[in-house]
C-alpha positions in Angstrom: -9.8 1.4 66.5 -13.1 0.6 64.9 -13.1 -2.1 62.3 -16.0 -2.1 59.8 -17.1 -4.9 57.5 -19.1 -4.1 54.4 -19.9 -7.3 52.4 -21.5 -5.5 49.5 -19.9 -2.1 49.1 -20.6 0.3 46.2 -19.5 3.2 44.1 -22.3 5.8 44.5 -22.9 8.4 41.8 -25.4 11.1 42.7 -26.8 13.5 40.0 -28.6 16.6 40.9 -31.5 17.5 38.6 -34.3 20.1 38.6 -37.0 17.4 38.3 -37.1 13.9 37.0 -38.8 13.6 33.6 -39.4 10.0 32.6 -38.6 9.2 29.0 -36.8 12.5 28.5 -33.1 13.6 28.5 -32.5 14.9 32.1 -29.5 17.2 32.4 -27.7 17.2 35.7 -26.8 20.5 37.4 -24.3 18.8 39.7 -22.8 15.4 40.4 -20.6 13.7 43.1 -19.0 10.3 43.5 -18.8 8.6 46.9 -17.7 5.3 48.3 -20.9 3.6 49.5 -22.2 0.8 51.8 -23.4 1.0 55.4 -20.1 -0.2 56.9 -18.2 2.2 54.6 -20.3 5.1 55.9 -19.5 4.1 59.5 -15.8 4.2 58.7 -16.3 7.6 57.0 -18.0 8.9 60.1 -15.4 7.5 62.5 -12.6 9.1 60.4 -14.5 12.4 60.3 -14.5 12.3 64.1 -10.7 12.0 64.0 -10.6 8.4 65.1 -8.8 5.4 63.5 -10.8 3.0 61.5 -10.1 0.1 59.1 -12.6 -0.9 56.4 -12.7 -4.5 55.3 -14.6 -4.9 52.1 -14.5 -7.1 48.9 -13.4 -5.0 45.9 -13.2 -5.8 42.3 -12.8 -4.2 38.9 -12.4 -0.5 38.1 -15.2 0.6 40.5 -13.5 -1.2 43.3 -10.2 0.6 42.6 -12.1 3.9 42.7 -13.7 3.0 46.1 -10.4 2.2 47.6 -8.9 5.5 46.3 -11.7 7.5 47.7 -11.5 5.9 51.1 -7.8 6.4 51.3 -8.2 10.1 50.5 -10.5 10.3 53.5 -7.9 8.8 55.9 -9.5 5.4 56.1 -7.3 2.3 56.1 -8.6 -0.2 53.6 -8.2 -3.9 54.0 -9.4 -5.0 50.5 -10.5 -8.6 49.7 -9.9 -9.1 45.9 -12.9 -10.6 44.1 -13.3 -11.5 40.5 -16.6 -9.6 40.0 -16.7 -5.8 39.7 -17.9 -3.8 42.7 -21.4 -2.5 42.1 -22.1 1.0 41.0 -25.3 2.7 42.3 -27.0 5.8 40.9 -29.1 8.4 42.8 -31.1 11.1 41.2 -31.6 14.1 43.6 -34.4 16.4 42.6 -34.5 20.1 43.6 -37.6 19.4 45.8 -35.7 16.9 47.9 -37.0 13.7 46.3 -34.3 11.1 45.9 -34.6 8.2 43.4 -32.0 5.5 43.9 -31.0 2.6 41.6 -29.0 0.0 43.4 -27.1 -2.7 41.5 -27.0 -6.2 42.9 -23.2 -6.5 43.1 -20.9 -9.4 42.4 -21.5 -13.0 43.4 -18.8 -14.1 45.8 -17.3 -17.5 45.4 -16.8 -19.9 48.4 -13.1 -19.0 48.4 -13.8 -15.3 48.4 -16.3 -15.7 51.2 -13.7 -17.5 53.3 -11.0 -14.9 52.5 -13.4 -12.2 53.6 -13.9 -13.9 57.0 -10.1 -14.5 57.4 -9.4 -10.9 56.6 -11.8 -9.8 59.3 -10.1 -12.1 61.8 -6.6 -10.9 60.9 -7.6 -7.2 61.0 -9.6 -7.5 64.2 -6.5 -7.6 66.5 -6.6 -4.5 68.6 -10.1 -3.4 67.4 -12.4 -1.9 70.1 -15.4 -2.8 68.0 -16.2 -4.6 64.8 -19.2 -3.1 63.0 -20.8 -5.4 60.4 -23.2 -3.5 58.3 -25.5 -3.8 55.3 -27.0 -6.3 53.0 -25.2 -9.5 51.9 -24.0 -9.9 48.3 -25.0 -12.8 46.1 -23.4 -16.0 47.1 -23.5 -15.3 50.9 -26.1 -17.3 52.8 -28.1 -15.5 55.5 -26.0 -17.4 58.1 -22.8 -15.6 57.0 -23.1 -12.8 59.6 -23.8 -15.4 62.2 -20.6 -17.2 61.3 -18.7 -13.9 61.5 -20.2 -13.0 64.9 -19.3 -16.5 66.3 -15.7 -16.2 65.0 -15.3 -12.7 66.3 -16.5 -13.6 69.8 -14.2 -16.6 69.9 -11.4 -14.1 69.3 -12.6 -11.8 72.1 -14.0 -9.1 69.9 -17.2 -7.1 70.3 -19.6 -7.0 67.4 -22.1 -4.3 66.4 -24.5 -5.5 63.7 -26.6 -3.4 61.3 -28.6 -5.7 59.0 -32.1 -7.0 58.6 -34.3 -9.9 57.5 -33.1 -13.4 57.6 -29.5 -12.3 58.1 -30.4 -10.5 61.3 -32.5 -13.4 62.5 -29.7 -15.9 62.0 -27.1 -13.7 63.6 -29.2 -13.1 66.8 -28.5 -16.7 67.8 -24.8 -15.9 68.1 -25.6 -13.0 70.6 -24.1 -9.9 68.9 -23.1 -7.2 71.4 -25.4 -4.6 69.9 -27.8 -4.6 66.9 -29.0 -1.4 65.3 -32.3 -1.7 63.5 -34.4 1.2 62.2 -38.1 1.4 63.0 -39.0 -0.6 59.8 -36.5 -3.3 60.5 -37.5 -3.5 64.1 -41.2 -4.0 63.1 -40.1 -6.6 60.6 -38.1 -8.5 63.1 -41.0 -8.9 65.6 -43.7 -9.2 62.9 -46.1 -6.5 64.0 -46.9 -2.8 63.7 -45.2 -0.2 65.9 -47.3 2.8 66.8 -45.7 4.1 70.1 -42.3 4.5 71.7 -43.4 1.8 74.1 -44.1 -0.6 71.2 -40.5 0.0 70.0 -39.1 -0.6 73.5 -41.0 -3.9 73.8 -39.9 -5.0 70.3 -36.3 -4.2 71.3 -36.7 -6.3 74.5 -37.9 -9.2 72.3 -34.8 -8.9 70.1 -32.8 -9.2 73.3 -34.8 -12.3 74.1 -33.8 -13.6 70.7 -30.1 -13.1 71.5 -29.0 -9.5 71.1 -27.2 -8.2 74.1 -28.2 -4.6 73.4 -30.5 -3.0 70.9 -30.0 0.6 69.6 -33.1 1.4 67.6 -33.6 4.4 65.4 -37.1 5.8 65.3 -36.4 8.5 62.7 -37.7 11.9 63.7 -39.0 10.4 66.9 -35.5 9.7 68.3 -33.8 6.6 69.4 -34.2 3.9 72.1 -31.4 1.8 73.8 -32.3 -1.4 75.6 -29.7 -3.5 77.3 -29.3 -5.6 80.5 -29.4 -2.4 82.6 -32.7 -1.1 81.3 -34.1 1.2 78.6 -33.4 4.8 77.6 -35.0 7.1 75.2 -33.4 10.0 73.5 -34.1 12.7 71.0 -32.2 15.6 69.3 -33.3 18.9 68.0 -32.8 19.3 64.3 -33.1 22.8 62.8 -33.0 22.0 59.1 -33.0 18.6 57.4 -30.7 18.6 54.4 -30.1 14.9 53.8 -30.7 11.7 55.7 -28.3 9.7 53.6 -25.9 7.9 56.0 -27.5 9.4 59.1 -28.1 6.0 60.7 -24.5 5.0 59.9 -23.2 8.2 61.5 -25.4 7.5 64.5 -23.9 4.0 64.9 -20.4 5.5 64.6 -21.2 8.0 67.4 -22.5 5.2 69.6 -19.3 3.1 69.2 -16.9 6.1 69.5 -18.5 6.8 72.9 -17.8 3.2 74.1 -20.9 1.4 72.7 -22.9 1.1 75.9 -25.1 3.2 78.2 -26.9 6.5 78.0 -23.7 8.5 77.2 -23.2 6.4 74.1 -26.9 6.9 73.2 -26.4 10.7 73.5 -23.4 10.5 71.2 -25.4 8.5 68.7 -28.1 11.1 68.7 -25.7 14.0 68.3 -23.9 12.4 65.4 -27.2 11.4 63.7 -28.7 14.9 64.1 -25.5 16.5 62.7 -25.5 14.1 59.7 -29.0 15.0 58.6 -28.1 18.7 58.7 -25.1 18.2 56.3 -25.5 17.9 52.5 -25.6 14.6 50.6 -23.6 11.8 52.3 -21.1 14.2 54.0 -20.3 12.9 57.5 -20.2 15.4 60.4 -17.0 16.5 62.2 -16.8 17.2 65.9 -17.4 20.9 65.2 -20.8 20.0 63.7 -22.1 18.3 66.8 -24.5 20.1 69.2 -24.6 18.1 72.5 -26.9 20.7 74.0 -29.6 19.7 71.5 -29.7 16.1 72.8 -32.0 14.8 75.5 -31.7 11.3 77.0 -33.9 9.9 79.8 -34.5 6.7 81.6 -38.1 7.7 81.9 -39.3 6.3 78.6 -42.5 8.0 77.2 -44.1 4.6 76.4 -47.4 6.2 75.3 -45.9 8.7 72.9 -47.3 8.1 69.4 -44.7 7.7 66.7 -45.0 10.4 64.0 -44.7 7.7 61.3 -46.1 4.3 62.6 -44.4 1.4 60.9 -45.6 -2.1 59.9 
């Protein structure tokens, strides 16, 4: 079982429009409503793969009730933490040419009692979990050290932690030695404070994150592939993608694939790449099923192309 923790979930409404015209009435040609948040997406991807997952998340108000109902309909066990504030509602405007404009609400501010209840719910639900995936931004009221506290508590209970966050929250949590962290290229560059222009730069930055406390680093480099760095060495992998339809939730699907395959080593990296590649070839935030995966399109090697330039260097 994979337990996910999403401190700041959302109800995501996506409207399809021909083109965004500012200051005018824009009529949608289609719409969809999805449960949102990085940890929620990991649970959705795990469930789509036919595996058991439990989603811990604070929920409040009518939007929170809708999120719970949508997750339940997808076969995801929900462990809700009741909060006084309403779960945030986000809006995305998807234009016909592929441009996506997102408006993300800040979300409710959690009280001290709600924060503690969230931690206690994670502790209670973590019994029997193979992995705990803690993902996304922190809502108002939670200090950057909140993830660090969660990692420490989880480790004391014998659980393994995968962390997907950034900025001060990542920096604080690294001191508690999460089992794997999953930055994208921009987050990796931010964490080490310098520009990344080659695959070798990304590997070196991942090694520095290990020096800061991460036991393993799974870094997504977008179209350039992914790198995995742990105590056994470094691997680089890429996957052929025929048509990109949507990159929404692709990184979360990739993390799900990594954890489903055990969460360590080149086999897990290959699974991460297969799930991520399948996700970008599905519409919207639809998560891939096993039938969507193409393992033959994945290449993983311990011979890292350190001099290969990144298609999109990041600062």
